[in-house]
C-alpha positions in Angstrom: -11.6 53.5 -40.8 -14.1 51.0 -40.7 -14.8 48.8 -37.8 -13.3 45.6 -39.7 -10.2 47.2 -40.5 -9.9 48.5 -36.8 -10.3 44.9 -35.7 -7.9 43.4 -38.2 -5.1 46.2 -37.3 -5.8 45.3 -33.6 -5.1 41.5 -34.5 -2.0 42.6 -36.1 -0.4 44.3 -33.4 -1.5 41.7 -30.9 0.4 39.0 -32.8 3.4 41.3 -32.6 3.3 42.6 -29.2 2.2 39.3 -27.2 5.1 37.4 -28.3 7.5 40.0 -27.5 6.1 40.5 -24.2 6.5 36.9 -23.2 9.8 37.0 -24.3 10.8 39.8 -22.4 9.1 38.2 -19.3 11.2 35.2 -19.6 14.3 37.1 -20.3 13.7 39.1 -17.0 12.7 36.1 -15.1 16.4 34.3 -16.2 18.2 37.5 -15.7 17.2 38.3 -12.0 17.3 34.4 -10.9 20.1 33.3 -8.8 22.9 31.0 -9.7 22.1 27.4 -9.2 25.0 25.5 -7.5 24.7 21.9 -8.3 26.9 20.9 -5.1 24.0 22.1 -3.1 21.2 20.2 -4.2 21.9 17.2 -2.4 21.5 19.1 0.9 17.9 19.8 0.0 16.9 16.6 -1.6 14.8 14.3 0.3 15.5 11.3 -2.1 18.7 9.4 -2.5 18.8 9.6 -6.2 21.7 7.2 -6.3 19.7 4.6 -4.4 16.8 5.1 -6.6 18.9 4.4 -9.9 20.4 1.3 -8.3 17.0 0.2 -6.7 13.8 1.4 -8.1 10.8 1.5 -6.0 7.4 2.7 -5.4 6.3 5.2 -2.6 3.2 4.3 -1.0 2.2 1.5 -3.3 -1.7 0.3 -2.9 -3.3 -3.3 -3.9 -6.9 -3.5 -3.9 -9.3 -6.1 -5.2 -12.3 -8.7 -4.7 -11.8 -12.1 -3.8 -14.2 -14.9 -5.8 -16.3 -15.2 -2.5 -17.0 -11.1 -2.4 -14.5 -10.0 0.1 -12.6 -6.7 -0.2 -9.1 -6.9 0.1 -6.6 -3.9 0.5 -3.0 -3.3 0.9 -1.0 -0.6 1.5 2.9 -0.2 2.2 5.4 2.6 2.9 7.7 1.4 -0.1 7.4 -1.4 -2.4 10.6 -2.8 -4.7 9.6 -4.7 -7.9 11.3 -7.8 -8.7 13.9 -7.6 -11.3 12.7 -10.9 -12.9 8.8 -9.6 -12.7 7.8 -11.9 -10.1 5.8 -9.4 -8.2 7.5 -7.1 -5.5 8.7 -6.7 -1.9 7.1 -4.1 0.3 8.0 -2.5 3.8 5.7 -1.2 6.4 2.6 -3.3 5.2 -0.6 -2.8 6.3 -3.5 -5.1 5.1 -7.5 -5.2 5.5 -9.8 -8.2 4.6 -13.5 -7.1 4.7 -15.8 -10.2 4.2 -19.0 -9.8 2.5 -21.0 -10.8 5.9 -19.2 -7.7 7.6 -16.1 -9.5 9.1 -13.1 -7.6 9.0 -9.5 -8.7 9.5 -6.7 -6.2 9.8 -3.0 -6.9 9.8 0.4 -5.0 9.9 3.9 -6.2 9.4 7.4 -4.8 8.5 7.8 -6.4 5.3 5.6 -8.3 2.7 5.9 -10.2 -0.6 3.3 -9.9 -3.4 3.6 -13.1 -5.4 0.9 -13.2 -8.4 1.7 -16.4 -9.5 0.9 -17.7 -6.2 -2.1 -15.5 -5.7 -0.8 -14.5 -2.4 0.8 -11.6 -0.3 3.3 -13.1 2.3 3.7 -10.7 5.3 6.7 -11.1 7.8 9.0 -9.6 10.4 6.4 -9.0 13.5 3.0 -9.5 12.0 0.0 -8.4 14.2 -3.4 -9.4 13.5 -6.7 -8.2 14.6 -10.3 -9.4 14.0 -13.8 -7.5 14.4 -14.5 -10.5 16.5 -12.1 -9.5 19.1 -8.9 -11.7 18.4 -5.3 -10.1 18.6 -2.7 -12.2 17.7 0.8 -12.1 16.8 2.9 -14.2 14.8 6.4 -14.4 12.4 4.6 -14.9 9.1 1.0 -14.6 7.6 0.0 -15.7 4.2 -3.0 -13.8 2.7 -5.0 -15.3 -0.5 -5.5 -12.6 -3.1 -8.1 -14.8 -4.9 -10.2 -15.9 -2.0 -11.0 -15.1 1.7 -8.0 -16.9 3.3 -5.3 -16.0 5.8 -2.8 -18.5 7.2 -0.5 -18.4 10.0 1.7 -21.6 9.5 4.0 -21.0 12.5 3.2 -20.4 16.4 0.8 -17.6 16.9 -0.1 -16.1 20.3 -2.5 -13.5 21.7 -5.6 -12.4 23.3 -9.2 -13.6 22.5 -12.3 -12.3 23.9 -12.4 -15.2 26.5 -8.9 -15.3 27.5 -5.3 -15.5 25.7 -4.6 -18.2 23.4 -1.5 -20.0 21.6 -1.1 -22.4 19.2 1.2 -24.0 16.4 -0.7 -22.4 13.6 -3.9 -20.4 12.7 -6.3 -20.0 9.7 -9.3 -17.7 8.9 -11.5 -18.8 6.2 -14.6 -20.7 5.1 -14.9 -24.3 5.7 -17.4 -24.6 3.0 -18.7 -22.4 0.1 -21.6 -19.9 1.7 -20.3 -20.8 5.3 -19.4 -18.2 7.7 -15.7 -17.3 8.3 -14.0 -19.6 10.9 -10.8 -18.8 12.9 -9.3 -22.1 13.2 -6.3 -22.7 15.8 -4.2 -26.1 15.2 -1.3 -27.6 16.9 -0.7 -27.6 20.8 -3.5 -25.2 21.3 -3.1 -23.4 24.6 -6.0 -21.5 26.1 -6.1 -19.8 29.3 -10.0 -18.8 30.0 -10.7 -15.4 31.8 -14.3 -15.4 32.7 -15.9 -11.9 32.1 -16.6 -9.8 35.3 
């Protein structure tokens, strides 16, 4: 028997034996596997399927982009629920970071947030905490982050710590006063400053 005929015979038997072996393995797998009780599935499930069907949501979503003036904006959340009408999404447990081109960094956290692409804005609510690399740590009820430029606005009362003491005001804004200008932190409306000299 020549070499080619032996090879042909081997290929012929392999075409028969290999599929039969695979079929036997699958049969054994189903034969010895335990019966699945559908009523116990909910005990082990970590996801509420009914809630997901009624209210679709994303787990650990992340948004990142660059503003027109070269700052990097990153926003993460625990969960996000898309708007049924397609107008953005609402999120829970939000963490945001704005890193300016000149190295200034602003970190924000909040219990809730809404992304509105039409307004090019992310609105944080429910206990907003803001910290800058310049040493400011502020708290407010609401903060609006622009997604197209480096601008953060707290339209309501703010209070917290500055590098030189404590500060409270009716509103606050972080951004540029002019193109190419450094980032400014502006306080407006009944600003109250308690100066604490450095020791």
